[in-house]
LUMZAPA-125876 format. One record per residue: residue number from 1; residue in three letters; x, y, z of N, C-alpha, C, O in turn. Coordinates in steps of 0.1 Angstrom, whole numbers. Layout:
BEGIN
@seq->NUM | type->Ala | n.xx->X | n.yy->Y | n.zz->Z | ca.xx->X | ca.yy->Y | ca.zz->Z | c.xx->X | c.yy->Y | c.zz->Z | o.xx->X | o.yy->Y | o.zz->Z
...
***
This chain:
BEGIN
@seq->1 | type->Met | n.xx->8 | n.yy->-12 | n.zz->0 | ca.xx->0 | ca.yy->0 | ca.zz->0 | c.xx->9 | c.yy->12 | c.zz->0 | o.xx->18 | o.yy->13 | o.zz->8
@seq->2 | type->Lys | n.xx->6 | n.yy->22 | n.zz->-9 | ca.xx->14 | ca.yy->33 | ca.zz->-10 | c.xx->7 | c.yy->46 | c.zz->-5 | o.xx->14 | o.yy->56 | o.zz->-1
@seq->3 | type->Asn | n.xx->-6 | n.yy->46 | n.zz->-5 | ca.xx->-13 | ca.yy->58 | ca.zz->-1 | c.xx->-17 | c.yy->57 | c.zz->14 | o.xx->-19 | o.yy->47 | o.zz->19
@seq->4 | type->Lys | n.xx->-18 | n.yy->69 | n.zz->19 | ca.xx->-23 | ca.yy->70 | ca.zz->33 | c.xx->-37 | c.yy->67 | c.zz->34 | o.xx->-45 | o.yy->70 | o.zz->26
@seq->5 | type->Ile | n.xx->-41 | n.yy->60 | n.zz->45 | ca.xx->-55 | ca.yy->57 | ca.zz->49 | c.xx->-59 | c.yy->68 | c.zz->59 | o.xx->-51 | o.yy->70 | o.zz->69
@seq->6 | type->Asp | n.xx->-70 | n.yy->74 | n.zz->57 | ca.xx->-75 | ca.yy->85 | ca.zz->65 | c.xx->-80 | c.yy->80 | c.zz->78 | o.xx->-85 | o.yy->68 | o.zz->79
@seq->7 | type->Phe | n.xx->-80 | n.yy->88 | n.zz->88 | ca.xx->-87 | ca.yy->85 | ca.zz->101 | c.xx->-102 | c.yy->82 | c.zz->98 | o.xx->-108 | o.yy->87 | o.zz->88
@seq->8 | type->Asp | n.xx->-108 | n.yy->73 | n.zz->106 | ca.xx->-122 | ca.yy->70 | ca.zz->105 | c.xx->-126 | c.yy->62 | c.zz->92 | o.xx->-137 | o.yy->61 | o.zz->89
@seq->9 | type->Ser | n.xx->-116 | n.yy->57 | n.zz->85 | ca.xx->-118 | ca.yy->48 | ca.zz->73 | c.xx->-119 | c.yy->34 | c.zz->78 | o.xx->-112 | o.yy->29 | o.zz->87
@seq->10 | type->Glu | n.xx->-128 | n.yy->27 | n.zz->71 | ca.xx->-129 | ca.yy->12 | ca.zz->74 | c.xx->-118 | c.yy->5 | c.zz->66 | o.xx->-115 | o.yy->8 | o.zz->54
@seq->11 | type->Val | n.xx->-112 | n.yy->-5 | n.zz->72 | ca.xx->-101 | ca.yy->-13 | ca.zz->66 | c.xx->-104 | c.yy->-28 | c.zz->68 | o.xx->-111 | o.yy->-31 | o.zz->78
@seq->12 | type->Glu | n.xx->-98 | n.yy->-36 | n.zz->60 | ca.xx->-99 | ca.yy->-50 | ca.zz->62 | c.xx->-85 | c.yy->-56 | c.zz->64 | o.xx->-76 | o.yy->-51 | o.zz->57
@seq->13 | type->Ile | n.xx->-83 | n.yy->-65 | n.zz->73 | ca.xx->-70 | ca.yy->-70 | ca.zz->77 | c.xx->-67 | c.yy->-81 | c.zz->66 | o.xx->-74 | o.yy->-90 | o.zz->64
@seq->14 | type->Gln | n.xx->-55 | n.yy->-79 | n.zz->60 | ca.xx->-50 | ca.yy->-88 | ca.zz->49 | c.xx->-43 | c.yy->-101 | c.zz->54 | o.xx->-39 | o.yy->-101 | o.zz->66
@seq->15 | type->Thr | n.xx->-41 | n.yy->-110 | n.zz->46 | ca.xx->-34 | ca.yy->-123 | ca.zz->49 | c.xx->-20 | c.yy->-121 | c.zz->53 | o.xx->-14 | o.yy->-130 | o.zz->59
@seq->16 | type->Ser | n.xx->-14 | n.yy->-110 | n.zz->50 | ca.xx->0 | ca.yy->-107 | ca.zz->53 | c.xx->2 | c.yy->-104 | c.zz->68 | o.xx->13 | o.yy->-104 | o.zz->73
@seq->17 | type->Cys | n.xx->-9 | n.yy->-102 | n.zz->75 | ca.xx->-8 | ca.yy->-98 | ca.zz->89 | c.xx->-3 | c.yy->-110 | c.zz->98 | o.xx->-6 | o.yy->-121 | o.zz->96
@seq->18 | type->Thr | n.xx->6 | n.yy->-106 | n.zz->107 | ca.xx->12 | ca.yy->-116 | ca.zz->116 | c.xx->2 | c.yy->-120 | c.zz->127 | o.xx->4 | o.yy->-131 | o.zz->134
@seq->19 | type->His | n.xx->-8 | n.yy->-112 | n.zz->130 | ca.xx->-18 | ca.yy->-115 | ca.zz->140 | c.xx->-29 | c.yy->-123 | c.zz->133 | o.xx->-39 | o.yy->-117 | o.zz->129
@seq->20 | type->Lys | n.xx->-27 | n.yy->-136 | n.zz->131 | ca.xx->-36 | ca.yy->-144 | ca.zz->123 | c.xx->-51 | c.yy->-144 | c.zz->127 | o.xx->-60 | o.yy->-146 | o.zz->119
@seq->21 | type->Glu | n.xx->-53 | n.yy->-141 | n.zz->140 | ca.xx->-67 | ca.yy->-141 | ca.zz->145 | c.xx->-75 | c.yy->-129 | c.zz->139 | o.xx->-87 | o.yy->-129 | o.zz->140
@seq->22 | type->Tyr | n.xx->-68 | n.yy->-119 | n.zz->133 | ca.xx->-75 | ca.yy->-107 | ca.zz->128 | c.xx->-77 | c.yy->-108 | c.zz->113 | o.xx->-83 | o.yy->-99 | o.zz->107
@seq->23 | type->Ile | n.xx->-71 | n.yy->-117 | n.zz->106 | ca.xx->-72 | ca.yy->-118 | ca.zz->91 | c.xx->-86 | c.yy->-119 | c.zz->87 | o.xx->-94 | o.yy->-127 | o.zz->92
@seq->24 | type->Gly | n.xx->-90 | n.yy->-110 | n.zz->78 | ca.xx->-104 | ca.yy->-110 | ca.zz->73 | c.xx->-113 | c.yy->-101 | c.zz->81 | o.xx->-124 | o.yy->-98 | o.zz->76
@seq->25 | type->Cys | n.xx->-109 | n.yy->-96 | n.zz->93 | ca.xx->-117 | ca.yy->-88 | ca.zz->101 | c.xx->-117 | c.yy->-74 | c.zz->95 | o.xx->-108 | o.yy->-70 | o.zz->88
@seq->26 | type->Lys | n.xx->-127 | n.yy->-66 | n.zz->99 | ca.xx->-128 | ca.yy->-52 | ca.zz->95 | c.xx->-127 | c.yy->-43 | c.zz->107 | o.xx->-131 | o.yy->-48 | o.zz->118
@seq->27 | type->Gly | n.xx->-122 | n.yy->-31 | n.zz->105 | ca.xx->-121 | ca.yy->-22 | ca.zz->116 | c.xx->-120 | c.yy->-8 | c.zz->111 | o.xx->-121 | o.yy->-5 | o.zz->99
@seq->28 | type->Ile | n.xx->-118 | n.yy->1 | n.zz->121 | ca.xx->-118 | ca.yy->16 | ca.zz->118 | c.xx->-104 | c.yy->21 | c.zz->122 | o.xx->-100 | o.yy->19 | o.zz->133
@seq->29 | type->Val | n.xx->-98 | n.yy->30 | n.zz->114 | ca.xx->-86 | ca.yy->36 | ca.zz->117 | c.xx->-88 | c.yy->47 | c.zz->127 | o.xx->-95 | o.yy->57 | o.zz->124
@seq->30 | type->Val | n.xx->-81 | n.yy->46 | n.zz->138 | ca.xx->-82 | ca.yy->56 | ca.zz->149 | c.xx->-68 | c.yy->63 | c.zz->152 | o.xx->-68 | o.yy->72 | o.zz->160
@seq->31 | type->Gly | n.xx->-58 | n.yy->57 | n.zz->146 | ca.xx->-44 | ca.yy->63 | ca.zz->148 | c.xx->-35 | c.yy->60 | c.zz->136 | o.xx->-37 | o.yy->50 | o.zz->129
@seq->32 | type->Ile | n.xx->-26 | n.yy->69 | n.zz->135 | ca.xx->-16 | ca.yy->68 | ca.zz->123 | c.xx->-2 | c.yy->69 | c.zz->129 | o.xx->1 | o.yy->79 | o.zz->135
@seq->33 | type->Ser | n.xx->6 | n.yy->59 | n.zz->127 | ca.xx->20 | ca.yy->60 | ca.zz->131 | c.xx->29 | c.yy->66 | c.zz->120 | o.xx->31 | o.yy->60 | o.zz->109
@seq->34 | type->Lys | n.xx->33 | n.yy->78 | n.zz->122 | ca.xx->40 | ca.yy->86 | ca.zz->111 | c.xx->51 | c.yy->94 | c.zz->117 | o.xx->50 | o.yy->100 | o.zz->128
@seq->35 | type->Glu | n.xx->63 | n.yy->93 | n.zz->110 | ca.xx->74 | ca.yy->101 | ca.zz->115 | c.xx->82 | c.yy->106 | c.zz->102 | o.xx->84 | o.yy->98 | o.zz->93
@seq->36 | type->Asp | n.xx->85 | n.yy->119 | n.zz->102 | ca.xx->92 | ca.yy->125 | ca.zz->91 | c.xx->85 | c.yy->122 | c.zz->78 | o.xx->92 | o.yy->120 | o.zz->68
@seq->37 | type->Gly | n.xx->72 | n.yy->122 | n.zz->78 | ca.xx->64 | ca.yy->120 | ca.zz->66 | c.xx->63 | c.yy->106 | c.zz->61 | o.xx->57 | o.yy->103 | o.zz->51
@seq->38 | type->Val | n.xx->68 | n.yy->96 | n.zz->69 | ca.xx->68 | ca.yy->82 | ca.zz->65 | c.xx->57 | c.yy->76 | c.zz->74 | o.xx->58 | o.yy->76 | o.zz->86
@seq->39 | type->Ile | n.xx->48 | n.yy->69 | n.zz->68 | ca.xx->37 | ca.yy->62 | ca.zz->75 | c.xx->42 | c.yy->47 | c.zz->77 | o.xx->46 | o.yy->40 | o.zz->68
@seq->40 | type->Tyr | n.xx->42 | n.yy->43 | n.zz->90 | ca.xx->47 | ca.yy->30 | ca.zz->94 | c.xx->35 | c.yy->20 | c.zz->96 | o.xx->36 | o.yy->8 | o.zz->93
@seq->41 | type->Gly | n.xx->24 | n.yy->25 | n.zz->102 | ca.xx->13 | ca.yy->16 | ca.zz->104 | c.xx->1 | c.yy->24 | c.zz->110 | o.xx->1 | o.yy->37 | o.zz->110
@seq->42 | type->Tyr | n.xx->-9 | n.yy->17 | n.zz->114 | ca.xx->-21 | ca.yy->23 | ca.zz->119 | c.xx->-27 | c.yy->16 | c.zz->131 | o.xx->-25 | o.yy->4 | o.zz->134
@seq->43 | type->Gly | n.xx->-33 | n.yy->24 | n.zz->139 | ca.xx->-41 | ca.yy->19 | ca.zz->151 | c.xx->-55 | c.yy->17 | c.zz->146 | o.xx->-62 | o.yy->26 | o.zz->140
@seq->44 | type->Val | n.xx->-60 | n.yy->5 | n.zz->148 | ca.xx->-73 | ca.yy->1 | ca.zz->143 | c.xx->-81 | c.yy->-5 | c.zz->154 | o.xx->-77 | o.yy->-14 | o.zz->162
@seq->45 | type->Val | n.xx->-94 | n.yy->-1 | n.zz->155 | ca.xx->-103 | ca.yy->-7 | ca.zz->164 | c.xx->-111 | c.yy->-17 | c.zz->155 | o.xx->-118 | o.yy->-14 | o.zz->146
@seq->46 | type->Ile | n.xx->-109 | n.yy->-30 | n.zz->159 | ca.xx->-116 | ca.yy->-41 | ca.zz->151 | c.xx->-131 | c.yy->-41 | c.zz->155 | o.xx->-134 | o.yy->-39 | o.zz->167
@seq->47 | type->Asn | n.xx->-139 | n.yy->-43 | n.zz->145 | ca.xx->-154 | ca.yy->-43 | ca.zz->148 | c.xx->-157 | c.yy->-53 | c.zz->159 | o.xx->-153 | o.yy->-65 | o.zz->158
@seq->48 | type->Gly | n.xx->-164 | n.yy->-49 | n.zz->169 | ca.xx->-168 | ca.yy->-57 | ca.zz->180 | c.xx->-158 | c.yy->-58 | c.zz->192 | o.xx->-161 | o.yy->-64 | o.zz->202
@seq->49 | type->Lys | n.xx->-147 | n.yy->-51 | n.zz->190 | ca.xx->-137 | ca.yy->-51 | ca.zz->201 | c.xx->-136 | c.yy->-37 | c.zz->207 | o.xx->-141 | o.yy->-27 | o.zz->201
@seq->50 | type->Glu | n.xx->-130 | n.yy->-35 | n.zz->219 | ca.xx->-130 | ca.yy->-22 | ca.zz->225 | c.xx->-116 | c.yy->-17 | c.zz->226 | o.xx->-113 | o.yy->-6 | o.zz->231
@seq->51 | type->Thr | n.xx->-106 | n.yy->-24 | n.zz->221 | ca.xx->-92 | ca.yy->-20 | ca.zz->222 | c.xx->-87 | c.yy->-16 | c.zz->208 | o.xx->-92 | o.yy->-20 | o.zz->198
@seq->52 | type->Val | n.xx->-76 | n.yy->-9 | n.zz->208 | ca.xx->-69 | ca.yy->-5 | ca.zz->196 | c.xx->-57 | c.yy->-14 | c.zz->194 | o.xx->-50 | o.yy->-17 | o.zz->203
@seq->53 | type->Asn | n.xx->-56 | n.yy->-19 | n.zz->182 | ca.xx->-45 | ca.yy->-28 | ca.zz->178 | c.xx->-37 | c.yy->-21 | c.zz->167 | o.xx->-42 | o.yy->-14 | o.zz->159
@seq->54 | type->Tyr | n.xx->-24 | n.yy->-23 | n.zz->167 | ca.xx->-15 | ca.yy->-18 | ca.zz->158 | c.xx->-12 | c.yy->-27 | c.zz->146 | o.xx->-10 | o.yy->-39 | o.zz->148
@seq->55 | type->Phe | n.xx->-13 | n.yy->-22 | n.zz->134 | ca.xx->-11 | ca.yy->-30 | ca.zz->122 | c.xx->-1 | c.yy->-23 | c.zz->113 | o.xx->-2 | o.yy->-11 | o.zz->111
@seq->56 | type->Asp | n.xx->8 | n.yy->-30 | n.zz->107 | ca.xx->17 | ca.yy->-24 | ca.zz->96 | c.xx->9 | c.yy->-20 | c.zz->85 | o.xx->-2 | o.yy->-25 | o.zz->82
@seq->57 | type->Lys | n.xx->13 | n.yy->-10 | n.zz->78 | ca.xx->6 | ca.yy->-4 | ca.zz->67 | c.xx->2 | c.yy->-14 | c.zz->56 | o.xx->-9 | o.yy->-13 | o.zz->50
@seq->58 | type->Asp | n.xx->11 | n.yy->-24 | n.zz->54 | ca.xx->8 | ca.yy->-34 | ca.zz->43 | c.xx->-2 | c.yy->-44 | c.zz->47 | o.xx->-6 | o.yy->-53 | o.zz->39
@seq->59 | type->Asp | n.xx->-6 | n.yy->-44 | n.zz->60 | ca.xx->-15 | ca.yy->-54 | ca.zz->65 | c.xx->-30 | c.yy->-50 | c.zz->63 | o.xx->-39 | o.yy->-58 | o.zz->66
@seq->60 | type->Leu | n.xx->-32 | n.yy->-38 | n.zz->58 | ca.xx->-45 | ca.yy->-32 | ca.zz->57 | c.xx->-49 | c.yy->-29 | c.zz->43 | o.xx->-41 | o.yy->-24 | o.zz->35
@seq->61 | type->Lys | n.xx->-62 | n.yy->-31 | n.zz->40 | ca.xx->-67 | ca.yy->-27 | ca.zz->27 | c.xx->-80 | c.yy->-18 | c.zz->30 | o.xx->-89 | o.yy->-23 | o.zz->37
@seq->62 | type->Pro | n.xx->-81 | n.yy->-6 | n.zz->25 | ca.xx->-93 | ca.yy->2 | ca.zz->27 | c.xx->-105 | c.yy->-5 | c.zz->20 | o.xx->-103 | o.yy->-10 | o.zz->9
@seq->63 | type->Thr | n.xx->-116 | n.yy->-4 | n.zz->26 | ca.xx->-128 | ca.yy->-9 | ca.zz->20 | c.xx->-135 | c.yy->1 | c.zz->11 | o.xx->-144 | o.yy->-2 | o.zz->3
@seq->64 | type->Gly | n.xx->-132 | n.yy->14 | n.zz->13 | ca.xx->-138 | ca.yy->25 | ca.zz->6 | c.xx->-149 | c.yy->32 | c.zz->14 | o.xx->-154 | o.yy->42 | o.zz->10
@seq->65 | type->Lys | n.xx->-152 | n.yy->26 | n.zz->26 | ca.xx->-162 | ca.yy->33 | ca.zz->35 | c.xx->-154 | c.yy->43 | c.zz->44 | o.xx->-144 | o.yy->40 | o.zz->50
@seq->66 | type->Gln | n.xx->-160 | n.yy->55 | n.zz->45 | ca.xx->-155 | ca.yy->65 | ca.zz->53 | c.xx->-165 | c.yy->70 | c.zz->63 | o.xx->-177 | o.yy->73 | o.zz->59
@seq->67 | type->Phe | n.xx->-162 | n.yy->70 | n.zz->75 | ca.xx->-171 | ca.yy->74 | ca.zz->86 | c.xx->-167 | c.yy->88 | c.zz->91 | o.xx->-157 | o.yy->93 | o.zz->87
@seq->68 | type->Lys | n.xx->-176 | n.yy->94 | n.zz->99 | ca.xx->-173 | ca.yy->106 | ca.zz->105 | c.xx->-170 | c.yy->104 | c.zz->120 | o.xx->-174 | o.yy->94 | o.zz->126
@seq->69 | type->Arg | n.xx->-162 | n.yy->112 | n.zz->125 | ca.xx->-158 | ca.yy->111 | ca.zz->139 | c.xx->-170 | c.yy->110 | c.zz->148 | o.xx->-170 | o.yy->103 | o.zz->158
@seq->70 | type->Glu | n.xx->-180 | n.yy->118 | n.zz->145 | ca.xx->-193 | ca.yy->118 | ca.zz->153 | c.xx->-199 | c.yy->104 | c.zz->154 | o.xx->-207 | o.yy->101 | o.zz->163
@seq->71 | type->Asp | n.xx->-196 | n.yy->96 | n.zz->144 | ca.xx->-202 | ca.yy->82 | ca.zz->144 | c.xx->-198 | c.yy->74 | c.zz->155 | o.xx->-204 | o.yy->64 | o.zz->159
@seq->72 | type->Phe | n.xx->-186 | n.yy->78 | n.zz->161 | ca.xx->-180 | ca.yy->70 | ca.zz->172 | c.xx->-180 | c.yy->77 | c.zz->185 | o.xx->-179 | o.yy->70 | o.zz->196
@seq->73 | type->Tyr | n.xx->-180 | n.yy->90 | n.zz->185 | ca.xx->-178 | ca.yy->97 | ca.zz->198 | c.xx->-190 | c.yy->106 | c.zz->201 | o.xx->-190 | o.yy->113 | o.zz->211
***
């Protein structure tokens, strides 16, 4: 993945993910790990969970759904 995924975007966890229990799950981006303009990964709340999990940028695929912050807070 080369493009940045925006906050509050829905993503699907890909088969490259080392956390096998999350492969195929969907979640919402709530954090972005970025330093000096380089994106390393994302904080994602998996649907049905209450915690934030970190995923490498290549482990995620945007679904095309974009939510608003108000949808969650």
